N, CA, C and O atoms as a printed pandas DataFrame, in Angstrom:
     atom_number atom_name residue_name chain_id  residue_number  x_coord  y_coord  z_coord
0              1         N          MET        A               1   36.705   43.101   -8.599
1              2        CA          MET        A               1   37.933   43.291   -7.838
2              3         C          MET        A               1   38.050   42.170   -6.803
3              4         O          MET        A               1   37.080   41.850   -6.116
4              5         N          GLU        A               2   39.205   41.595   -6.698
5              6        CA          GLU        A               2   39.441   40.538   -5.716
6              7         C          GLU        A               2   40.278   41.099   -4.575
7              8         O          GLU        A               2   41.252   41.814   -4.810
8              9         N          PHE        A               3   39.906   40.779   -3.351
9             10        CA          PHE        A               3   40.617   41.285   -2.185
10            11         C          PHE        A               3   41.472   40.185   -1.576
11            12         O          PHE        A               3   41.052   39.032   -1.473
12            13         N          GLU        A               4   42.669   40.562   -1.178
13            14        CA          GLU        A               4   43.501   39.622   -0.441
14            15         C          GLU        A               4   43.067   39.639    1.019
15            16         O          GLU        A               4   42.599   40.661    1.522
16            17         N          GLU        A               5   43.219   38.533    1.678
17            18        CA          GLU        A               5   42.909   38.487    3.101
18            19         C          GLU        A               5   44.145   38.957    3.847
19            20         O          GLU        A               5   45.151   38.252    3.916
20            21         N          LYS        A               6   44.056   40.156    4.405
21            22        CA          LYS        A               6   45.231   40.720    5.066
22            23         C          LYS        A               6   44.982   41.089    6.514
23            24         O          LYS        A               6   45.846   41.685    7.156
24            25         N          PHE        A               7   43.818   40.746    7.038
25            26        CA          PHE        A               7   43.510   41.052    8.423
26            27         C          PHE        A               7   43.032   39.795    9.139
27            28         O          PHE        A               7   42.454   38.893    8.534
28            29         N          LEU        A               8   43.282   39.761   10.405
29            30        CA          LEU        A               8   42.756   38.712   11.268
30            31         C          LEU        A               8   41.806   39.387   12.235
31            32         O          LEU        A               8   42.203   40.294   12.966
32            33         N          VAL        A               9   40.564   38.959   12.247
33            34        CA          VAL        A               9   39.562   39.543   13.136
34            35         C          VAL        A               9   39.082   38.441   14.067
35            36         O          VAL        A               9   38.646   37.379   13.623
36            37         N          ILE        A              10   39.168   38.708   15.348
37            38        CA          ILE        A              10   38.688   37.754   16.347
38            39         C          ILE        A              10   37.737   38.503   17.271
39            40         O          ILE        A              10   38.104   39.517   17.864
40            41         N          ASN        A              11   36.546   38.009   17.385
41            42        CA          ASN        A              11   35.544   38.610   18.239
42            43         C          ASN        A              11   35.954   38.433   19.701
43            44         O          ASN        A              11   36.336   37.339   20.114
44            45         N          TRP        A              12   35.873   39.515   20.480
45            46        CA          TRP        A              12   36.226   39.423   21.901
46            47         C          TRP        A              12   35.396   38.362   22.609
47            48         O          TRP        A              12   35.870   37.706   23.536
48            49         N          LYS        A              13   34.156   38.200   22.168
49            50        CA          LYS        A              13   33.274   37.190   22.761
50            51         C          LYS        A              13   33.900   35.799   22.642
51            52         O          LYS        A              13   33.808   34.992   23.566
52            53         N          HIS        A              14   34.539   35.522   21.495
53            54        CA          HIS        A              14   35.157   34.215   21.300
54            55         C          HIS        A              14   36.448   34.085   22.090
55            56         O          HIS        A              14   36.764   33.008   22.595
56            57         N          LEU        A              15   37.192   35.171   22.199
57            58        CA          LEU        A              15   38.405   35.129   23.020
58            59         C          LEU        A              15   38.063   34.846   24.484
59            60         O          LEU        A              15   38.709   34.036   25.148
60            61         N          LYS        A              16   37.036   35.534   24.960
61            62        CA          LYS        A              16   36.657   35.376   26.368
62            63         C          LYS        A              16   36.079   33.996   26.657
63            64         O          LYS        A              16   36.023   33.576   27.813
64            65         N          ALA        A              17   35.651   33.291   25.615
65            66        CA          ALA        A              17   35.108   31.940   25.801
66            67         C          ALA        A              17   36.208   30.879   25.887
67            68         O          ALA        A              17   35.934   29.722   26.202
68            69         N          MET        A              18   37.458   31.277   25.605
69            70        CA          MET        A              18   38.581   30.335   25.687
70            71         C          MET        A              18   38.841   29.969   27.142
71            72         O          MET        A              18   38.416   30.682   28.051
72            73         N          PRO        A              19   39.529   28.871   27.360
73            74        CA          PRO        A              19   39.968   28.588   28.736
74            75         C          PRO        A              19   40.743   29.800   29.268
75            76         O          PRO        A              19   41.493   30.441   28.532
76            77         N          TYR        A              20   40.553   30.098   30.538
77            78        CA          TYR        A              20   41.088   31.340   31.112
78            79         C          TYR        A              20   42.585   31.507   30.878
79            80         O          TYR        A              20   43.031   32.605   30.544
80            81         N          THR        A              21   43.363   30.456   31.042
81            82        CA          THR        A              21   44.813   30.598   30.886
82            83         C          THR        A              21   45.184   30.974   29.450
83            84         O          THR        A              21   46.108   31.758   29.233
84            85         N          LEU        A              22   44.474   30.424   28.481
85            86        CA          LEU        A              22   44.733   30.771   27.085
86            87         C          LEU        A              22   44.308   32.211   26.809
87            88         O          LEU        A              22   45.029   32.951   26.141
88            89         N          PHE        A              23   43.148   32.610   27.313
89            90        CA          PHE        A              23   42.694   33.991   27.155
90            91         C          PHE        A              23   43.696   34.957   27.777
91            92         O          PHE        A              23   44.014   35.992   27.192
92            93         N          GLU        A              24   44.189   34.617   28.958
93            94        CA          GLU        A              24   45.154   35.471   29.650
94            95         C          GLU        A              24   46.438   35.617   28.824
95            96         O          GLU        A              24   46.989   36.714   28.725
96            97         N          ARG        A              25   46.908   34.534   28.242
97            98        CA          ARG        A              25   48.104   34.592   27.396
98            99         C          ARG        A              25   47.854   35.445   26.156
99           100         O          ARG        A              25   48.712   36.236   25.765
100          101         N          MET        A              26   46.677   35.289   25.532
101          102        CA          MET        A              26   46.333   36.091   24.357
102          103         C          MET        A              26   46.253   37.569   24.720
103          104         O          MET        A              26   46.761   38.418   23.988
104          105         N          ALA        A              27   45.624   37.874   25.835
105          106        CA          ALA        A              27   45.488   39.270   26.272
106          107         C          ALA        A              27   46.865   39.881   26.520
107          108         O          ALA        A              27   47.114   41.028   26.148
108          109         N          ASP        A              28   47.756   39.120   27.147
109          110        CA          ASP        A              28   49.122   39.610   27.383
110          111         C          ASP        A              28   49.840   39.864   26.062
111          112         O          ASP        A              28   50.529   40.873   25.909
112          113         N          LEU        A              29   49.679   38.959   25.117
113          114        CA          LEU        A              29   50.310   39.115   23.810
114          115         C          LEU        A              29   49.769   40.343   23.080
115          116         O          LEU        A              29   50.540   41.130   22.531
116          117         N          LEU        A              30   48.456   40.508   23.072
117          118        CA          LEU        A              30   47.857   41.672   22.420
118          119         C          LEU        A              30   48.327   42.975   23.064
119          120         O          LEU        A              30   48.595   43.954   22.368
120          121         N          GLU        A              31   48.424   42.983   24.368
121          122        CA          GLU        A              31   48.909   44.172   25.074
122          123         C          GLU        A              31   50.361   44.469   24.707
123          124         O          GLU        A              31   50.724   45.629   24.516
124          125         N          ALA        A              32   51.191   43.435   24.607
125          126        CA          ALA        A              32   52.600   43.619   24.243
126          127         C          ALA        A              32   52.740   44.107   22.797
127          128         O          ALA        A              32   53.684   44.830   22.481
128          129         N          MET        A              33   51.824   43.727   21.933
129          130        CA          MET        A              33   51.874   44.134   20.526
130          131         C          MET        A              33   51.439   45.579   20.329
131          132         O          MET        A              33   51.871   46.230   19.377
132          133         N          GLN        A              34   50.600   46.083   21.203
133          134        CA          GLN        A              34   49.956   47.376   21.036
134          135         C          GLN        A              34   50.913   48.522   20.669
135          136         O          GLN        A              34   50.590   49.289   19.762
136          137         N          PRO        A              35   52.067   48.676   21.321
137          138        CA          PRO        A              35   52.955   49.787   20.971
138          139         C          PRO        A              35   53.543   49.680   19.559
139          140         O          PRO        A              35   54.068   50.663   19.036
140          141         N          HIS        A              36   53.462   48.531   18.956
141          142        CA          HIS        A              36   54.059   48.303   17.639
142          143         C          HIS        A              36   53.042   48.386   16.500
143          144         O          HIS        A              36   53.393   48.206   15.334
144          145         N          LEU        A              37   51.787   48.658   16.842
145          146        CA          LEU        A              37   50.726   48.697   15.840
146          147         C          LEU        A              37   50.274   50.137   15.613
147          148         O          LEU        A              37   50.284   50.944   16.542
148          149         N          PRO        A              38   49.878   50.461   14.385
149          150        CA          PRO        A              38   49.347   51.808   14.140
150          151         C          PRO        A              38   48.013   51.983   14.854
151          152         O          PRO        A              38   47.354   51.006   15.209
152          153         N          ASP        A              39   47.629   53.221   15.057
153          154        CA          ASP        A              39   46.384   53.521   15.766
154          155         C          ASP        A              39   45.227   53.602   14.774
155          156         O          ASP        A              39   44.484   54.584   14.763
156          157         N          ASN        A              40   45.073   52.580   13.948
157          158        CA          ASN        A              40   44.016   52.545   12.949
158          159         C          ASN        A              40   42.749   51.954   13.550
159          160         O          ASN        A              40   42.795   51.154   14.484
160          161         N          LYS        A              41   41.637   52.362   12.998
161          162        CA          LYS        A              41   40.339   51.805   13.381
162          163         C          LYS        A              41   39.723   51.194   12.129
163          164         O          LYS        A              41   39.932   51.703   11.028
164          165         N          TYR        A              42   38.976   50.125   12.281
165          166        CA          TYR        A              42   38.402   49.415   11.147
166          167         C          TYR        A              42   36.937   49.110   11.395
167          168         O          TYR        A              42   36.501   48.952   12.535
168          169         N          TYR        A              43   36.188   49.031   10.308
169          170        CA          TYR        A              43   34.826   48.522   10.339
170          171         C          TYR        A              43   34.897   47.066    9.895
171          172         O          TYR        A              43   35.655   46.727    8.985
172          173         N          VAL        A              44   34.117   46.214   10.529
173          174        CA          VAL        A              44   34.106   44.803   10.184
174          175         C          VAL        A              44   32.687   44.423    9.789
175          176         O          VAL        A              44   31.722   44.788   10.461
176          177         N          CYS        A              45   32.575   43.692    8.704
177          178        CA          CYS        A              45   31.271   43.213    8.232
178          179         C          CYS        A              45   31.384   41.712    7.990
179          180         O          CYS        A              45   32.230   41.267    7.214
180          181         N          ASN        A              46   30.550   40.948    8.640
181          182        CA          ASN        A              46   30.535   39.509    8.398
182          183         C          ASN        A              46   30.048   39.241    6.984
183          184         O          ASN        A              46   29.096   39.870    6.522
184          185         N          GLN        A              47   30.690   38.321    6.305
185          186        CA          GLN        A              47   30.338   38.021    4.915
186          187         C          GLN        A              47   28.959   37.415    4.764
187          188         O          GLN        A              47   28.391   37.456    3.673
188          189         N          ASP        A              48   28.407   36.855    5.819
189          190        CA          ASP        A              48   27.082   36.237    5.710
190          191         C          ASP        A              48   25.943   37.205    6.021
191          192         O          ASP        A              48   24.781   36.798    6.035
192          193         N          GLU        A              49   26.252   38.472    6.270
193          194        CA          GLU        A              49   25.205   39.463    6.496
194          195         C          GLU        A              49   24.503   39.768    5.174
195          196         O          GLU        A              49   25.140   39.730    4.121
196          197         N          PRO        A              50   23.217   40.067    5.206
197          198        CA          PRO        A              50   22.494   40.332    3.958
198          199         C          PRO        A              50   22.996   41.569    3.208
199          200         O          PRO        A              50   22.793   41.676    1.999
200          201         N          TYR        A              51   23.642   42.493    3.901
201          202        CA          TYR        A              51   24.149   43.729    3.279
202          203         C          TYR        A              51   25.631   43.635    2.933
203          204         O          TYR        A              51   26.219   44.626    2.500
204          205         N          ALA        A              52   26.240   42.481    3.109
205          206        CA          ALA        A              52   27.688   42.333    2.911
206          207         C          ALA        A              52   28.123   42.700    1.497
207          208         O          ALA        A              52   29.158   43.345    1.324
208          209         N          GLN        A              53   27.365   42.308    0.496
209          210        CA          GLN        A              53   27.749   42.628   -0.882
210          211         C          GLN        A              53   27.705   44.136   -1.119
211          212         O          GLN        A              53   28.540   44.670   -1.849
212          213         N          ASP        A              54   26.739   44.828   -0.512
213          214        CA          ASP        A              54   26.676   46.291   -0.632
214          215         C          ASP        A              54   27.921   46.935   -0.021
215          216         O          ASP        A              54   28.495   47.861   -0.593
216          217         N          VAL        A              55   28.329   46.439    1.140
217          218        CA          VAL        A              55   29.533   46.961    1.800
218          219         C          VAL        A              55   30.750   46.713    0.916
219          220         O          VAL        A              55   31.581   47.605    0.739
220          221         N          LEU        A              56   30.860   45.520    0.368
221          222        CA          LEU        A              56   31.982   45.183   -0.500
222          223         C          LEU        A              56   32.001   46.069   -1.748
223          224         O          LEU        A              56   33.069   46.485   -2.197
224          225         N          ASP        A              57   30.831   46.356   -2.303
225          226        CA          ASP        A              57   30.752   47.224   -3.484
226          227         C          ASP        A              57   31.248   48.634   -3.168
227          228         O          ASP        A              57   31.970   49.230   -3.968
228          229         N          VAL        A              58   30.869   49.166   -2.017
229          230        CA          VAL        A              58   31.323   50.506   -1.615
230          231         C          VAL        A              58   32.841   50.510   -1.428
231          232         O          VAL        A              58   33.522   51.432   -1.876
232          233         N          ILE        A              59   33.362   49.488   -0.773
233          234        CA          ILE        A              59   34.810   49.392   -0.567
234          235         C          ILE        A              59   35.530   49.273   -1.902
235          236         O          ILE        A              59   36.558   49.918   -2.112
236          237         N          SER        A              60   35.004   48.456   -2.805
237          238        CA          SER        A              60   35.627   48.274   -4.125
238          239         C          SER        A              60   35.694   49.586   -4.888
239          240         O          SER        A              60   36.723   49.915   -5.479
240          241         N          ARG        A              61   34.586   50.343   -4.876
241          242        CA          ARG        A              61   34.595   51.637   -5.561
242          243         C          ARG        A              61   35.620   52.574   -4.935
243          244         O          ARG        A              61   36.341   53.274   -5.646
244          245         N          GLY        A              62   35.686   52.589   -3.627
245          246        CA          GLY        A              62   36.660   53.440   -2.945
246          247         C          GLY        A              62   38.090   53.054   -3.275
247          248         O          GLY        A              62   38.935   53.921   -3.495
248          249         N          GLU        A              63   38.366   51.757   -3.311
249          250        CA          GLU        A              63   39.708   51.291   -3.651
250          251         C          GLU        A              63   40.050   51.624   -5.102
251          252         O          GLU        A              63   41.183   51.995   -5.409
252          253         N          ASP        A              64   39.059   51.489   -5.997
253          254        CA          ASP        A              64   39.279   51.842   -7.404
254          255         C          ASP        A              64   39.603   53.328   -7.536
255          256         O          ASP        A              64   40.526   53.702   -8.260
256          257         N          GLU        A              65   38.846   54.175   -6.838
257          258        CA          GLU        A              65   39.092   55.617   -6.876
258          259         C          GLU        A              65   40.457   55.956   -6.289
259          260         O          GLU        A              65   41.183   56.797   -6.819
260          261         N          LYS        A              66   40.788   55.304   -5.210
261          262        CA          LYS        A              66   42.091   55.540   -4.574
262          263         C          LYS        A              66   43.210   55.160   -5.525
263          264         O          LYS        A              66   44.204   55.878   -5.632
264          265         N          GLY        A              67   43.060   54.037   -6.217
265          266        CA          GLY        A              67   44.067   53.603   -7.181
266          267         C          GLY        A              67   44.164   54.549   -8.364
267          268         O          GLY        A              67   45.260   54.821   -8.855
268          269         N          ALA        A              68   43.029   55.051   -8.824
269          270        CA          ALA        A              68   43.015   55.972   -9.952
270          271         C          ALA        A              68   43.673   57.305   -9.599
271          272         O          ALA        A              68   44.281   57.951  -10.452
272          273         N          ASN        A              69   43.547   57.710   -8.337
273          274        CA          ASN        A              69   44.107   58.987   -7.901
274          275         C          ASN        A              69   45.533   58.897   -7.388
275          276         O          ASN        A              69   46.157   59.923   -7.119
276          277         N          SER        A              70   46.056   57.689   -7.249
277          278        CA          SER        A              70   47.385   57.536   -6.658
278          279         C          SER        A              70   48.487   58.138   -7.537
279          280         O          SER        A              70   49.550   58.487   -7.024
280          281         N          GLY        A              71   48.260   58.266   -8.819
281          282        CA          GLY        A              71   49.253   58.865   -9.701
282          283         C          GLY        A              71   49.184   60.370   -9.722
283          284         O          GLY        A              71   50.021   61.011  -10.357
284          285         N          ASN        A              72   48.202   60.962   -9.039
285          286        CA          ASN        A              72   48.020   62.408   -9.059
286          287         C          ASN        A              72   48.587   63.096   -7.820
287          288         O          ASN        A              72   48.187   64.216   -7.505
288          289         N          ASN        A              73   49.491   62.459   -7.127
289          290        CA          ASN        A              73   50.025   63.035   -5.885
290          291         C          ASN        A              73   51.344   63.761   -6.091
291          292         O          ASN        A              73   52.110   63.914   -5.140
292          293         N          ASN        A              74   51.628   64.212   -7.304
293          294        CA          ASN        A              74   52.914   64.880   -7.585
294          295         C          ASN        A              74   52.854   66.298   -7.150
295          296         O          ASN        A              74   53.832   67.031   -7.297
């Protein structure tokens, strides 16, 4: 299964390392976006972690099951 890249993940550590004025602008933008975003939570796994393929396999199986069951919602 191939996954499309549909999320942007930025570590807060990297945001905070930006020049202060840029970080402040980003923080303001993120705050302004907040009311327009769903209240979803996500798990993030770096692709270079030794367990990354295991995580991807679990996600793939879940997506396959979800796709197989999507026609049964009548």
